[in-house]
SETITOR-717141 format. One line per 8 residues: number of its first residue (from 1); their letters; for each residue y, x, z of C-alpha. Coordinates in steps of 0.1 Angstrom, whole numbers. Example, Ala and Ser with C-alpha at 12.3 -4.5 7.8 and 13.67 -1.06 7.14 Angstrom:
BEGIN
1> as> -45/123/78; -11/137/71;
***
This chain:
BEGIN
1> maakkttt> -275/115/-478; -254/145/-468; -245/148/-431; -209/141/-422; -190/173/-417; -172/176/-383; -137/190/-385; -132/220/-361;
9> tsngrlsi> -102/241/-349; -93/274/-365; -117/293/-341; -146/270/-351; -146/249/-319; -141/212/-316; -106/201/-305; -100/183/-273;
17> gqlrdmin> -92/151/-293; -126/154/-311; -145/160/-279; -127/130/-264; -137/108/-293; -173/120/-290; -175/111/-253; -160/76/-259;
25> kkagnqva> -185/70/-287; -214/80/-264; -201/57/-235; -195/28/-258; -160/23/-245; -130/43/-236; -138/66/-206; -121/98/-218;
33> fdllednp> -83/98/-218; -53/119/-227; -35/126/-194; -2/129/-212; -6/93/-224; -15/60/-207; -45/66/-185; -61/48/-155;
41> seviewip> -57/79/-132; -19/75/-130; -3/48/-110; 27/35/-129; 32/1/-113; 35/-9/-76; 36/-42/-58; 64/-43/-32;
49> tgsevlds> 53/-49/4; 84/-69/13; 98/-39/32; 123/-16/16; 116/10/43; 78/9/40; 80/10/2; 101/41/5;
57> ivcrgkka> 75/61/24; 44/52/5; 47/76/-24; 66/109/-24; 96/110/-48; 98/73/-56; 100/38/-41; 65/23/-43;
65> gipvgris> 44/-3/-24; 8/-13/-31; -5/8/-60; -17/-12/-90; -51/-1/-103; -63/11/-68; -80/-2/-37; -58/-2/-5;
73> elagiess> -64/-11/31; -42/-30/55; -57/-27/89; -44/-37/124; -52/-50/158; -48/-87/165; -13/-102/159; -1/-70/142;
81> gksyfaaq> 11/-86/110; -18/-82/85; -16/-118/71; 22/-117/70; 22/-85/49; -5/-100/27; 16/-131/21; 46/-110/12;
89> iaanaqkm> 25/-88/-12; 10/-119/-28; 45/-134/-34; 58/-102/-50; 26/-99/-72; 32/-134/-85; 68/-124/-95; 53/-95/-115;
97> gitvvyfd> 30/-119/-134; -1/-108/-115; -27/-135/-107; -35/-136/-70; -70/-143/-58; -71/-148/-21; -106/-145/-4; -103/-161/31;
105> sesaldps> -133/-155/54; -117/-174/84; -107/-206/66; -74/-203/84; -49/-197/57; -19/-221/60; -5/-232/26; 30/-238/42;
113> flakagcn> 29/-203/56; 24/-189/20; 51/-211/7; 76/-198/33; 67/-163/22; 77/-171/-13; 43/-178/-29; 37/-204/-56;
121> ireilytq> 7/-219/-38; -3/-239/-70; -9/-206/-88; -29/-189/-60; -67/-189/-66; -78/-196/-30; -115/-189/-24; -136/-190/8;
129> atsiefvl> -153/-157/13; -187/-171/20; -203/-136/18; -194/-101/10; -218/-101/-20; -201/-133/-33; -167/-116/-31; -178/-85/-50;
137> etieqlla> -196/-105/-76; -166/-128/-81; -143/-98/-86; -167/-83/-111; -169/-116/-131; -131/-121/-131; -124/-85/-142; -149/-91/-171;
145> eserflfi> -128/-121/-183; -92/-109/-178; -69/-83/-162; -39/-79/-138; -54/-94/-107; -45/-89/-71; -76/-95/-50; -69/-100/-12;
153> ldsfaftp> -99/-100/12; -88/-115/45; -106/-101/63; -135/-77/58; -145/-77/94; -152/-114/95; -169/-117/61; -206/-121/66;
161> sltdlegd> -234/-107/44; -262/-128/30; -285/-112/56; -261/-124/83; -262/-160/69; -299/-161/64; -309/-143/96; -306/-149/133;
169> fnpqssma> -279/-141/158; -293/-108/168; -268/-81/158; -295/-55/155; -312/-74/127; -283/-68/102; -269/-35/115; -251/-15/88;
177> vkprimsk> -258/-40/61; -222/-45/51; -213/-8/49; -243/-3/25; -232/-33/4; -197/-20/2; -208/15/-6; -227/2/-37;
185> glakliqp> -201/-25/-46; -170/-4/-45; -187/24/-65; -193/-3/-91; -159/-19/-91; -135/10/-86; -133/19/-123; -130/-17/-137;
193> iankkstf> -102/-23/-112; -83/7/-125; -90/-1/-162; -79/-37/-159; -46/-28/-141; -58/-48/-111; -55/-43/-73; -78/-48/-44;
201> lvlnqlkq> -62/-52/-10; -87/-52/19; -75/-66/53; -94/-51/81; -95/-50/119; -87/-20/141; -112/-17/169; -112/5/199;
209> nivmgpma> -128/38/193; -156/42/219; -168/78/220; -195/93/241; -198/130/253; -178/156/270; -149/154/246; -148/116/246;
217> htemlinp> -115/113/264; -97/137/241; -112/121/210; -101/86/221; -65/99/227; -64/115/193; -81/86/174; -78/54/196;
225> yitsggka> -89/31/167; -115/28/141; -122/3/113; -154/-16/105; -171/-10/72; -183/26/73; -172/56/53; -175/41/19;
233> lsysysvr> -144/20/23; -122/48/36; -133/70/7; -124/44/-19; -89/37/-5; -58/52/-21; -36/41/8; -45/30/43;
241> fwltprks> -18/11/63; -25/8/100; -5/-17/120; -1/-16/158; 23/-40/175; 45/-30/205; 36/-47/237; 69/-47/255;
249> kasyvlsp> 91/-78/256; 119/-58/240; 99/-59/208; 100/-98/206; 124/-114/181; 140/-144/197; 159/-173/181; 194/-183/194;
257> agfrigse> 176/-209/216; 154/-182/231; 122/-190/213; 100/-162/200; 101/-162/162; 89/-127/154; 76/-94/166; 79/-57/160;
265> tkcvlkks> 51/-36/146; 45/0/138; 30/10/104; 14/43/99; 1/57/66; -34/67/78; -43/79/44; -23/84/12;
273> rfgtegre> -32/100/-21; 5/101/-29; 16/130/-6; 28/109/23; -1/107/48; 11/104/84; 45/89/77; 54/59/98;
281> cslkllwg> 80/33/103; 88/4/127; 94/-31/113; 101/-66/125; 81/-95/112; 97/-129/112; 71/-156/113; 84/-185/134;
289> gpqvkvsd> 115/-195/115; 122/-213/82; 112/-182/62; 84/-157/66; 96/-122/59; 97/-86/70; 130/-75/85; 141/-40/79;
297> deamleii> 176/-43/93; 172/-23/125; 150/3/108; 176/8/81; 205/10/106; 187/38/124; 180/56/91; 216/55/78;
305> skservvv> 229/67/112; 215/101/102; 233/102/69; 263/123/61; 278/93/44; 280/74/77; 302/81/107; 289/66/139;
313> sgkwtiqm> 314/57/165; 326/24/182; 330/11/146; 307/27/120; 323/40/88; 302/40/56; 312/55/22; 306/27/-3;
321> ldgterkf> 292/32/-38; 326/23/-53; 342/53/-35; 359/33/-7; 352/34/30; 342/4/50; 341/-1/88; 316/-23/105;
329> rsanftee> 300/-29/139; 263/-21/143; 259/-55/161; 270/-72/128; 248/-51/105; 226/-81/95; 256/-102/85; 272/-73/66;
337> lkdelfkk> 240/-69/45; 248/-103/30; 275/-85/10; 259/-73/-23; 279/-40/-26; 273/-32/11; 235/-38/7; 233/-17/-24;
345> tvlsivee> 251/11/-6; 228/9/24; 197/9/1; 210/39/-17; 214/58/16; 179/48/27; 165/60/-6; 183/93/-2;
353> elitkfdk> 171/98/34; 135/87/30; 127/97/-6; 151/124/-19; 155/145/12; 118/142/21; 108/153/-14; 130/184/-12;
361> qignasny> 120/194/23; 83/191/15; 87/209/-18; 63/237/-26; 55/259/-56; 32/233/-71; 61/210/-77; 78/233/-100;
369> ynidgtpd> 53/233/-129; 56/210/-159; 29/185/-167; 14/209/-193; 10/236/-167; 39/258/-177; 63/271/-149; 95/252/-143;
377> empsevea> 127/264/-127; 129/258/-90; 160/237/-81; 187/259/-65; 190/236/-34; 153/237/-28; 152/275/-33; 179/278/-7;
385> mdgk> 159/256/17; 128/277/12; 148/308/20; 159/295/54;
***
């Protein structure tokens, strides 16, 4: 039987498409992709965090959130809002048709809390995180059966390993076991998560960074916190959100009766593969009232105060989307946001300030190339900024 002739290009070499088909045949499934078409390396879908401000600073040039197809970390010190954000993200994932699998290592998840955050608790697959091996094996099994999952691990720091469960209470007997498990487990899961359009959100604890040596004081000032789990976790994350609450009483959110119903927290993008590392924002978390949510009101008021479309005086004046001008008092900003046109106007200004202007100011030569590598014309307004 004659051998099948392989079609080549005009110069006698195999085309990129033919080489791609050869690699996929060797792998037994699709591992080689055309970057101009649908591929697992590109994030095209995001799960909103519940905060318009936070969503606007995650990815350069667009409103984003938690990247679908990637592994993300939400770390914070105690009472900083990790579980509140996780509940908001779970509710928004359900609205997108994504199945939520919630691994709880502390057996402390309140169903009514999830319901207040907007979750359909009947459709959440709640699972006790009995061990880190069990969590990773369950994720692997579910991904083999279906796709479009949001896996939430709450939290990594309190999820034991099998060695912890079977051993004694001596911390030296299981030292560094979990980091080694995660190093192997995430290396095994990172591609299936991307290929199945799923998301893994790891909640973690921020711990005080205790450093020894002559430069210890300086190091602790620069990096006051670390997370548990070793380097493997931080390498695998596409985004790392670090939450630290303010300690002053001014950060408390009080009800009209004087009861504390919320708190303010600072969110820093400790790592971002989307061009926004180091950006930060302050948000208020409402957890003690009839609804669990993230309040952006004060943050948005501060952002729009810097816009050319807003005049700040005794009464603020804002240029509305319909071309009219509207006056309002900053003290009544939350009430004003109940008006649909006013809210759309505010969100458009926030997007302009946090996304559009940031993208232009950070612009560099690499932004002005087309996806096929050919040079593109630099926008005139950016060229003028670069010349300043």
